[in-house]
C-alpha positions, 0 to 999 in steps of 0.5 A: 526634854531636849537639850534646848529645853534644858537651856531654857530652863536654866536661862529662866532661872539664871535671869531670876538670879541676876534680877535678885543679885541686882537688888541684893548687890551686897553680901548678907550674913546668914546664921546656919546650924552647925550641922548644916555647915558641917554637912555642906563642908563634907560635900564641898570638899568632895566637889571641890567647892567652898562651903558658901559655893556648895550652899549656893549650888544646892539653892540653885538645885532647890529653886529649879526643883521647886519650879520643875517637880518632874525633874530628878536631882541627878538630872538637875545636877547634870543640867547645871554641869552642862551649863557650866561646861558650855560657858567655860568652852570645855567639855570632858568626856567620861 
């Protein structure tokens, strides 16, 4: 899949997320198991994210994977990373 296909994939997903955010503009409390929060916290610390942001990140990956089962976790993660870098205007080599 070429780079433009990746952007289309994320654009489609991002559009859906923004539609949901418009409908659900306020924060919602969700009860999660302690084990899930601890696991997310360990990974969040490594990835320099808050626990809620780590859970949001995994939700994005899961939503993309569900819509595109042929894509691997690592490829989806790289697509999200590339999308974030393109919006920030910075690219790090290496």
